[in-house]
N, C-alpha and C positions, 0 to 999 in steps of 0.2 A: 887226596884232596877233599873227597867227600867227608872223611873222618875229621879233617881239619875244620871244615865248616860246621859240622855237628858240634865240635868242641867249642867253636866260637859262639854259636847260638846258645849252647848250654851256659857258657860264661856270661853272656849278656842277660839270659833269663835269670841267672842267680843274682845278678846285680842290677835289678830293674831300675832302681832310683838313679844309679849312676848312669846307666844307659840312656834313660829318658832325659836326664839333665844335659848330657852331652848332645843328644839329638835336638833338644829344645834350643840350645845355643846355635846349632847349625841351621835349623829351620828358621829361626828368627832373623839370623844374618841374611840369608837368601831372600826371605820374605820382604824384609825392609829394603834391600837394594833394588829388588824388582819394582816395588811400589814407588821408590824415589825416581827410578828411570821412567816408569810409566807416567808419573806426574810431570816430569820434565818434558816428555814427548807430548803430553796432553796440552801443556801451556804453549809449546812451540807450534803444534798443529793448529791450535786455536788462533794464534796470531797469523799463521799462514793462510787459514781459511778466511779470516776477516780481511786480509789484504789481497785476496785473490783478484778482486776487481780493480786493483791499482797496478800501474806500471811503475816499478821502482827504479827503472833505469832511464826515466824520461826527464828532460829538462825543458821547462816552459819559460819562454822569454817574452815579456810584454813591454811595449813602448811606454816611456814615461816622460818626464819633463826635466830639463836641465836645471841644476841648482847652482851652477857656477859659470862664469863667462869663459869663452874658448875662442881663440884666434879672432878677437874683436867682436864676437857675437855675444850679446847679453844673455844672462841666465833667464829661465822661465820659458824657453822655447820648447815646444812639444815635439818629440821625436816621432817620426813616421817610419815604420818598417815596410818593406816592399817585397815583391815576388823574388827578386834577385838575391835577397839575403840568405836564402836557404842554400843556393848553389855556392855562394861565396863562403859560407860557413863550412860546407862539406869539403871544399877544395883547400881550406886553411887548416882543417883538423881531421884529416882522414884516419889518423891512428886513434884518436880519442872518441870519434863518433861513428856510428853505423848508419845514421839516418838524420836528415834535416828536412823539415816540411813546413810549408806555410799553412796558416790556419785563419779562416774568417768565420764570422757568425752574424746572425741577425735575429733580433727578437720579433717574432711575428705577433700579430694581434690576436689571432685565434686559429684553432684547427677544429674541423668538424667532420662528422660523418652522420648523415641523416639529421636527426634531432639532437644528437649528442655533440657537445662543444667543450673545447679546452681553451683556456686563456693563457697568455704569457708563455707561449711556446718558443723555445730557443732553437733556431735552425743553425746547425753546424755544417759548414762546408767541409765535406769529408773526401778523402782519397783512400785507395785500397789500403795504404799503410796505416791509416788512422786506427783501424781495428787493432793492430799490434801495438801501436803507440799508446793508445788509451786503454788497452786490455779490455776491449769490448767482448762480452761473452754472448755469442749468438745462440738463441734458443730455437729459432725457426727461420727458414729462408736463407738469404744471403746478405752480404754486405755490399757496399758501393764498389764497382769494378771499373776497369779502365775504359770499357765501352760506354758506361754511363758518363764518364768524364768527357770522352771524345765527342759524343753525340749530345751532350748537355741534356741528358734525359731528366724528366721530372719524376724521379723515384725517391722513396724515403724509407729509412729504417727507424722504427719506433720501439719504445720500451714495452715490456710486458704489462706494466702498470697502465700505460696509455692505451694499450689494446683493450684492457678491461673497461677503461673509461669511455672509449669510443664505440666499441662493438658489443653486440649482445653476447651473453654467455654462450659459449659453444660455437660461436660464429667464427669462421676462418677469416683472418685478417689479410693474409697474403693475397696479392693481386686485387685487393679492394682499393678504391680511390678515396682519399681524404682531401678535403678542401682546406688549404692553408693560405690565408690572406687572399681568398678568392681564386686561387690557382689549384688545379687538381694535380695531386701527386699519387702515384701508384705505390702501395706498400709492398716492398720486396723482402723485408727482413724484420725479425723481432729480436731485440736484445734483452738481456736480464738487467733489470733495475737493481743496482747495488744498494739502494736505500739511502744513498748520499744525496748529492745535489744535482745529479744528472738525469733524474727521472723524466723531465720535460724536454730533454734534448732530442731533437729530430735530426737524424743524419741525412743530408741530401748531397748530391755531387758538388764538389768544389766549384767547378765551372758553371753549373746551373745557378748556384747562389750568387756567384760573381756577376753573371750576366743579368739576372732578373733585378737585382737590387743595385746595379751599377757601382760595384765596389772598386772598380779601377785596378790600379797596381798596388794599392795599400793593403796591408794585412793586419789582422788584429793581434796575432801572436806568432812566434816562431817556435816550433816544437822540435826538440832534438832528442836523439836516442843515444845514450852512452854505450861505448863499446869496451873501454879499458879503464874507466874511472871508478876503480874499486876501492880507493882509499880517500880519506878526507884531504890528504895533502895533494893528491892528483886533481881532485875536484876544485880545490882552491886555486891551484896553478892554472887549470883550464879557464876558470871564470876570469882571472886576471888577463890572460891572453885573449879571451873572447871579447871582453870589454875593450881592450886595446884595438882589436881588429874592427869591431863595430864602431868605435869612436872615430877611427880613421875614415870609415865609410859615411857616417852621418854627422861628422863634425861636432863631437862633444868630447870632453876631457875623459881620459881612460879611467880616472879614479872617481868620476861622477856617478855614484851608484843610483842616483835618482833618475838618470837618463834612461836606464833600462832596469826593469824589475825581473829578477831571475829566481824562479822557483826550481831548485835543484833537488829532485827526489832521489837522484843517484847518490848524492852525498848522504841523505837520510838512510838510504838502503845500506850503505857501508856501515853506518853507525848501528843500524838494527841487526845486521849480521854479526857485528862484534858483540852486541848485547846477547844474541842467541848463543854464541859460542861461550860467553862467560856463564850464562845460565846453565848450559849443558855441562860445562866443565865443573861448575859448582855442585850440581847434583851428582856427578860422577865421583867427586871428592867425598861428598857426604856418604855416598853408597859404599865406596871403598873403606871409609872409616868404620861404617857399620859392619862391613864384612870383616874388617880387621878385629873389631870387638868380638865378633863371633868366633874368629880363629883363636883369639886370646882365651875366650871361655873354654873352647875345646882343649886347648893346650893345658890349661890349669886342671881341668877335670881329668885328662889323661895322665898328667903328672901325679895327681892324687891316686888315681887308679893303680898306676904302676907301683907307687909307694906302698899301697895297701896290700899288693900281691907279692911283695918281696919274699915273704915266707913261702908262698906257693912256688915261686921261681926257684927258690933254693931246693925244694923237694924235687922239682922237675930235673934240675941239674944233677942232683944226687942219684937219680935213677937213670941218667944217661942222656938227658936232653942237651943239645948243643946251644950255644948262645944264639945262633941264627934261628933255631926253632922257637925260642922265646920271642926274639925280635919280630919274626914274621907273624907269629900269632897275635901280638899286640897291634902291629901295623894293620893286619887284616881286620881285626876287630874295629879299629878306628875307621878303616875304609868302609866297612859294612855300615857302621853307624852314620857316617857323614853322607854316604851315597843314599841310604834309605831316607833319612830325615831331610837331606838336602833336596831330594826329589819331592818330598812332601811340601817343604817350604817353597820350592819353585812353583808347584801346582797352586798352592794357596795364593802366592803373589800374582800369578796369571789370572786366577779366578777373581781376585780382588780388583785388578785392573779392568777386567771385563765388566765387573759390577759397576765400577765408576763410569765406564763408557755407557753402560745401559741406563743408569739413573741420571747421569749428568750430560751425556754426549748430545742428547737431543734438546736440552734446555737452552733457551736463549735469554739474553738480557737486553732490554730496550734502553739505550742511552740517549734517547731523544730523537736524533735524526737518522739513526740506523740501528739495526738489531744485530747482535753477534752471539755466537754459541759460547757457552760457558767453558766447556771441556770437550775437546775433539780428539777421539782416538787415543786415549791414554794407555796405549799398549806397548809391549816390549818385544823385540825380535826374539824368536826362539833361540837363535844362535847366541844372543847375549845371555839368556837364561842358562843355557847349557855351559857357556864359558864360565859364568859365575859359579855354577855347581861344580865344575871340574876344578876350579881354583880352590873351592872349599874342601873337596875330596883330597886334593894334593896336600893342602895345609893340614887336614886331619891326619893324613898318613905321616907327615913330618912330625906332627904333634905327638904321635904315638912312638915314632922311631927313636927320637933322641932320648927320652927317659927310659925306654925299653933297652936301648943299647947300653945305657949306663947301668941299669939293673942287671943286664946279662953278664957284665964284667965282674960282678960281685961273686966272691967265692961261696960255694954252697954252705960251708960251715957258718960263715958270717950271715948269709941270708937266713939260715935256719935260726940262728941266734936272734936276729932282728925280728 
């Protein structure tokens, strides 16, 4: 075996240009497919990071105003949602929804701590499930719990931006008391401001807000969490059935879309997942085509190599070499070239992806009301790199096998004559 490898290395060193050309095709194919996959992952990871503060399985229902008469009631009537709508919704759609929750809010005049003031603070009546429903990312402390609701505690969860505005730098905000509309609330948690429109949202217990501001049974919106609405068709069917159910409860026409305004992020999530799949598949197709071009290049070079060595094969057969000796030698040469240069191409691709991550991974773009990273973790799994390299090695072996098997069947006299 050692002699065989020495012979292969000798053959490769005697034909440096041919060996380098074959290796270049292999390395380029693997280099490009890894870059394409890294770029695809970077785009997808960027989107996932930008949407981390969103709950894409949430459905928000807001009361509206009727636009058509119904059962003798004229149009233009304002719809009012109440506490019982959440229970009715869950009992009507147990298979489609995992959660239904009432939501109330109040715009406070100001919030202050010492001499620091904030205006136009929005108080959100929160329940423990609100954190999951709205994808609230806690940085410190805790969120509203059931004891807060039961005892109607005056506690509040504020954003990290509001903490910087109200408290001195380095000062611990947890357990401090802020004054909101003249009422003292104890800060129990800090959440991450996603840079959107929720920076001035102060989360207080649902029951506390309801009692202090006399909200009664009316609610501002109904928040639903989807469980099995993973396609556009299912979401459309759910909305039709939901409007029919709510229309029967609040006496408006089931097809009157002005009576209820529904923001269905679950439907948008299904569309975005489909777009991600299309993007990932497109990059895989481009990568495979690139890999195929490298395989074709290897095949052509190996075909030329075998044709140039027909005379050599004739001499080998004349002195006793079997067809398998010739085939195995060519196949091993091909495997050595594709393995060596494939590994080089794989390493270059990985280093290039790491370079993209280093130079662009921490850069952000400001789109006005929020900031987003340009490129997040454009890397490729090692298993994917190894699989692509193995495919190229197998293709290289086949590229050498077929022309070598044809040349091995040529009679020595004909090979020598050629």
